[in-house]
C-alpha positions in Angstrom: -28.2 2.4 21.9 -26.8 -1.6 21.4 -23.4 -1.7 20.1 -22.5 -3.0 17.0 -21.1 -6.9 17.1 -17.6 -7.7 15.8 -16.5 -11.2 15.7 -12.6 -11.8 15.7 -11.5 -15.1 14.6 -8.2 -15.9 15.9 -6.8 -15.2 19.7 -3.3 -14.4 18.6 -1.1 -11.5 19.8 -2.6 -9.6 16.7 -6.3 -10.9 17.1 -6.0 -9.6 20.8 -3.2 -7.0 21.0 -4.4 -4.8 18.0 -8.1 -5.8 17.0 -9.5 -6.5 20.0 -7.9 -3.8 21.9 -8.4 -1.1 19.3 -12.5 -1.9 18.7 -13.3 -2.8 22.7 -14.1 0.5 23.4 -17.0 0.8 20.7 -18.0 -2.9 20.2 -19.6 -5.9 21.7 -16.6 -8.6 20.7 -16.9 -12.5 20.1 -13.2 -14.3 20.0 -12.9 -17.5 18.4 -10.3 -20.0 18.7 -9.6 -23.8 19.0 -9.0 -25.9 22.2 -5.2 -24.9 22.7 -6.2 -21.6 23.6 -9.1 -22.7 26.1 -8.0 -21.6 29.2 -6.7 -18.2 27.8 -10.2 -17.2 26.6 -12.5 -18.7 29.0 -10.3 -16.4 31.8 -11.0 -13.3 29.2 -14.9 -14.4 29.2 -14.5 -14.5 32.9 -12.7 -11.1 33.1 -15.0 -9.6 30.7 -11.5 -7.9 29.8 -7.6 -8.4 29.6 -4.6 -6.4 30.2 -2.5 -5.2 27.4 0.9 -3.6 27.9 1.6 -0.8 25.3 5.1 0.3 24.6 6.2 3.7 23.3 9.6 5.2 23.5 9.6 6.3 27.0 8.2 2.7 28.2 5.7 0.4 28.6 2.3 1.1 30.2 -0.3 -1.4 31.4 -3.7 -0.5 30.1 -7.0 -2.3 31.0 -9.3 -3.9 28.2 -12.9 -4.2 29.0 -15.9 -5.1 26.7 -18.8 -6.9 26.7 -16.9 -10.3 25.5 -18.0 -13.5 24.7 -15.5 -16.4 23.2 -16.1 -19.9 21.6 -13.8 -22.9 20.7 -14.5 -24.1 17.4 -13.4 -27.4 17.4 -16.0 -28.5 19.9 -19.5 -29.1 19.4 -20.7 -26.2 22.0 -17.9 -23.7 20.6 -19.2 -24.2 17.4 -22.7 -23.7 17.9 -22.1 -20.6 19.9 -19.4 -19.5 16.9 -21.9 -19.8 14.2 -24.5 -17.8 16.2 -21.7 -15.1 16.8 -21.7 -15.3 12.9 -25.1 -15.1 12.1 -25.4 -11.6 14.4 -22.2 -10.1 13.9 -22.0 -6.6 11.9 -18.1 -7.2 11.3 -16.4 -10.4 10.9 -12.4 -10.0 11.3 -10.2 -12.7 10.3 -6.8 -12.9 12.1 -5.9 -16.6 11.6 -2.7 -16.1 9.4 -2.5 -17.3 5.8 -1.4 -20.6 6.2 -5.3 -21.3 8.2 -7.3 -18.9 6.3 -8.5 -21.1 3.5 -9.9 -23.8 6.3 -11.4 -20.7 8.2 -13.0 -19.3 5.2 -14.5 -22.6 4.1 -16.0 -23.0 7.5 -17.7 -19.4 7.8 -18.8 -19.2 4.1 -21.6 -21.5 4.4 -22.8 -19.5 7.8 -22.6 -16.0 6.7 -24.3 -17.0 3.3 -27.2 -18.0 5.1 -27.8 -14.6 6.5 -30.3 -12.1 5.5 -28.9 -9.1 6.4 -25.3 -7.7 5.2 -22.2 -8.0 6.8 -18.5 -6.8 6.6 -15.7 -9.6 6.4 -12.7 -8.3 7.0 -9.3 -10.0 6.6 -6.4 -9.4 8.8 -3.8 -11.4 7.5 -0.5 -10.0 6.2 -0.5 -10.5 2.4 -1.4 -8.6 -0.9 -5.5 -8.7 -1.9 -6.0 -11.5 0.6 -9.8 -10.8 -0.2 -9.7 -11.1 -3.3 -7.8 -14.6 -3.2 -10.6 -15.5 -1.2 -13.9 -14.5 -2.7 -15.1 -17.3 -4.6 -18.7 -18.8 -3.1 -19.9 -16.1 -1.0 -23.0 -14.2 -1.9 -23.1 -10.4 -2.6 -24.3 -9.5 1.4 -21.0 -10.7 2.3 -18.9 -7.4 1.7 -15.1 -8.9 2.0 -12.3 -6.4 2.2 -8.4 -6.2 3.2 -7.1 -4.3 6.2 -3.8 -2.6 6.9 -2.5 -4.5 10.0 0.5 -2.6 10.8 0.7 -2.7 14.8 3.4 -4.9 15.8 2.2 -7.1 18.8 3.9 -10.4 20.6 3.1 -12.7 23.7 5.7 -12.1 26.4 8.9 -14.6 26.4 10.6 -16.1 29.7 13.1 -13.1 29.5 10.3 -10.4 29.7 10.1 -9.0 32.9 8.1 -5.6 34.2 5.1 -6.4 31.9 1.4 -7.0 33.6 -0.3 -10.4 33.1 -3.4 -10.6 30.4 -5.0 -11.7 33.7 -4.6 -12.3 37.5 -5.2 -16.3 36.6 -2.8 -16.3 33.6 0.6 -15.5 33.3 0.9 -14.7 29.8 1.7 -11.0 28.5 0.7 -9.5 25.7 3.1 -6.7 24.5 2.2 -4.4 22.0 3.6 -0.9 20.1 1.9 2.3 21.0 0.2 2.4 17.1 -3.2 2.5 16.4 -3.5 3.5 12.6 -6.4 1.1 11.2 -7.5 2.0 7.9 -10.1 0.7 5.3 -11.0 0.9 1.9 -14.2 3.0 2.1 -15.5 2.3 -1.5 -15.3 -1.4 -0.6 -16.8 -1.4 3.2 -18.9 2.0 3.0 -18.9 5.0 5.1 -22.4 4.2 7.2 -22.2 4.7 10.9 -21.0 0.7 11.2 -17.2 1.7 11.5 -16.3 3.0 15.0 -13.4 6.1 15.4 -11.2 2.6 15.8 -10.9 2.5 12.0 -10.1 5.3 9.3 -12.1 5.1 6.3 -9.7 6.2 3.2 -10.3 6.7 -0.5 -9.4 3.4 -2.5 -6.6 5.2 -4.2 -5.1 6.5 -0.5 -6.0 2.8 1.1 -4.2 1.6 -2.1 -1.0 3.4 -0.8 -1.2 2.3 2.5 -1.3 -1.2 1.3 1.9 -1.0 -0.4 3.4 1.0 2.3 2.7 -2.2 4.8 3.9 -4.5 2.6 7.1 -3.3 1.0 7.8 -0.3 3.4 6.9 -2.0 6.5 7.1 -6.1 5.9 10.0 -5.8 3.2 12.4 -3.7 5.6 11.4 -5.4 8.4 12.7 -8.7 6.9 15.8 -6.5 5.6 16.8 -5.7 9.3 15.9 -9.1 10.6 18.2 -11.3 8.1 21.0 -9.1 8.1 20.9 -8.6 11.8 20.5 -12.4 12.4 23.4 -13.3 10.2 25.6 -11.1 12.3 24.5 -12.9 15.6 22.1 -10.2 16.6 19.4 -11.5 19.0 17.2 -8.1 19.7 16.4 -5.3 17.6 17.2 -2.8 20.0 21.1 -4.3 19.4 20.8 -3.9 15.7 24.3 -2.4 14.9 24.5 1.3 13.4 25.3 -0.1 10.2 22.4 -2.2 9.5 20.1 0.8 10.7 22.1 3.0 8.3 21.6 0.8 5.5 17.9 0.1 6.0 17.1 3.9 6.1 19.4 4.1 2.7 17.2 1.2 0.9 13.8 2.8 2.3 14.8 6.5 1.1 16.1 5.7 -2.2 14.4 2.4 -3.4 11.0 2.0 -1.7 9.7 4.9 -0.8 10.6 6.7 -4.7 8.6 3.5 -6.2 5.6 3.8 -4.2 5.7 7.2 -5.1 6.3 6.6 -8.9 3.3 3.9 -8.5 0.4 6.0 -7.1 -0.2 9.7 -7.9 -1.8 10.6 -4.6 0.9 9.3 -2.5 2.8 11.8 -0.7 6.5 11.4 -0.5 7.0 13.7 2.4 4.2 12.0 4.6 5.4 8.5 3.7 9.1 9.7 4.5 8.1 10.9 8.1 6.3 7.5 8.6 9.5 5.8 7.6 11.5 7.8 9.9 8.9 6.6 12.4 8.3 3.1 11.7 12.9 2.9 12.2 12.2 3.9 15.5 9.7 1.7 16.0 11.4 -1.5 15.0 14.2 -0.5 17.3 11.9 0.3 20.4 13.7 -0.6 23.2 10.6 -1.0 25.4 9.2 -3.2 22.7 12.4 -5.3 22.6 11.4 -7.6 19.4 13.5 -10.1 18.8 15.1 -11.0 15.7 14.6 -14.6 15.7 10.7 -14.0 15.5 12.0 -11.4 12.3 13.1 -14.7 10.5 10.3 -17.0 11.0 8.6 -18.4 8.0 11.5 -17.4 5.5 10.7 -19.9 3.0 7.0 -18.2 2.6 8.7 -15.0 2.0 10.6 -16.6 -0.5 7.6 -17.1 -2.9 7.1 -15.4 -5.7 4.2 -12.9 -5.0 5.4 -12.2 -1.3 7.4 -9.4 0.2 10.9 -9.7 -1.0 10.7 -11.1 -4.9 7.6 -9.4 -5.3 9.2 -6.0 -3.7 11.8 -6.2 -6.0 9.4 -6.7 -9.0 7.6 -3.8 -7.5 10.6 -1.6 -7.2 12.0 -2.3 -10.7 8.4 -1.7 -12.5 9.1 2.2 -10.8 12.0 2.2 -12.8 14.7 1.3 -10.0 17.1 -1.0 -9.4 16.9 -2.6 -6.1 20.0 -3.6 -5.4 19.7 -2.9 -1.3 16.3 -4.5 -1.1 17.6 -7.6 -2.9 20.3 -8.0 -0.6 17.7 -9.4 1.8 16.8 -12.4 -0.5 20.5 -13.2 -0.5 20.5 -13.0 3.2 17.4 -15.2 3.0 19.0 -18.1 1.2 22.2 -17.8 3.6 20.3 -18.1 6.6 18.5 -21.3 4.8 21.6 -22.9 3.9 23.1 -22.2 7.5 20.0 -24.0 9.1 20.1 -26.9 6.0 23.8 -27.2 7.4 22.9 -27.4 11.1 20.4 -29.6 10.7 22.3 -32.2 8.5 24.9 -32.5 11.2 22.4 -33.3 13.6 21.9 -36.4 12.0 
C-alpha cells in the first residue's frame, strides 16, 4: 500500500526537526524551501533522510530519519514546477515558514490547491492563534484548513555546540531537538479518516482548544517570561537560569496561567495541565538541549503586538478574573530590553 504524501513548506529547524522527523515513518515527504537551503535540501534528497539529535534529560541521542524524500527550491523555475506537482498530489500540506512569510506562501499555493479535484488538508504549523482562520480567504471547500499545536523545541546547532551528529556526512550543520513528540489536531476540522497516522493525535474540538491555549500562553508566554528576565540579568543559556527566576516562573504558571486556562475551558483538567507545566519547566532548562536565551528574546516587537502572547496573554488572564501581576512583568522586561538595545544602537553612530 502506497504511503500518503505530505508536503512540508519550510526546511527550518521546526519543519525538519519536528514535522519531518515525526512524519517520516508513515508518509512520503516533499520538502520545499528557497535557494539559501539548496545545499542542505539536495544533500537530504541524495541521502533519502538525515540525522537528528534528540535531547532527553540524560543526554542527546543521534537518530536517523529515513523516508522517501523529494525536495524543491521554489524560487527556481524547475523547483517551482516540482513544488506545484507535489502540491497537486499531496494528501497533507504543512506550512512551517513563520508568520512573517506565511501570507506570501499562501498566495502562491492557493491557486494550485484550488485547481485540485480531490480534498487536501492544509495544516498551519506557525506559532499563533487562529492562523488557519486568518488565511482562509479564497480557498475552495476541498482545501480543508486547520491549525496545529507545535510544542517541540528545535534548533540548529551553534558554533559552541560539540558532541552532536551532523545532519549528513556532507553537511556540518546539526539539528538539535527536545525529546517531545505530541502533535495534536482538531478532529472536527481535519476529519478522523485513515489519512492521519499515529504521528498525530486527533482531539475533539473542545480539547484541542485547550491545547492551543496551553501552547500559546503557558508554553510561549512563560518561555518569554524566563527569557526576558534572564536576559536582563546577563544569563546566556537556559540551564544557567538562576533559581529565583525559575521559582517566579513556576508561581506565575500555577497562580495565573493555569487557573485562567481552567476557567476558560470547562473540559480542561487542572491536574493534567499542572503535570504538563512541571514537565515544561524541566524542558526549558534541559541541559542536553542547552537552549540560548538569545534565541528566546528574538522578535520582541512582534510579541508585543495586541493579539500576541504578552498583551493578549494578560487580557486572557484578566478575562478569567485573575490579575496577571507576574505575567505582566514580561511586558515590562520586554520594553526594558528594547530600550537597552536602542541605547546600544545609538552609541554605535
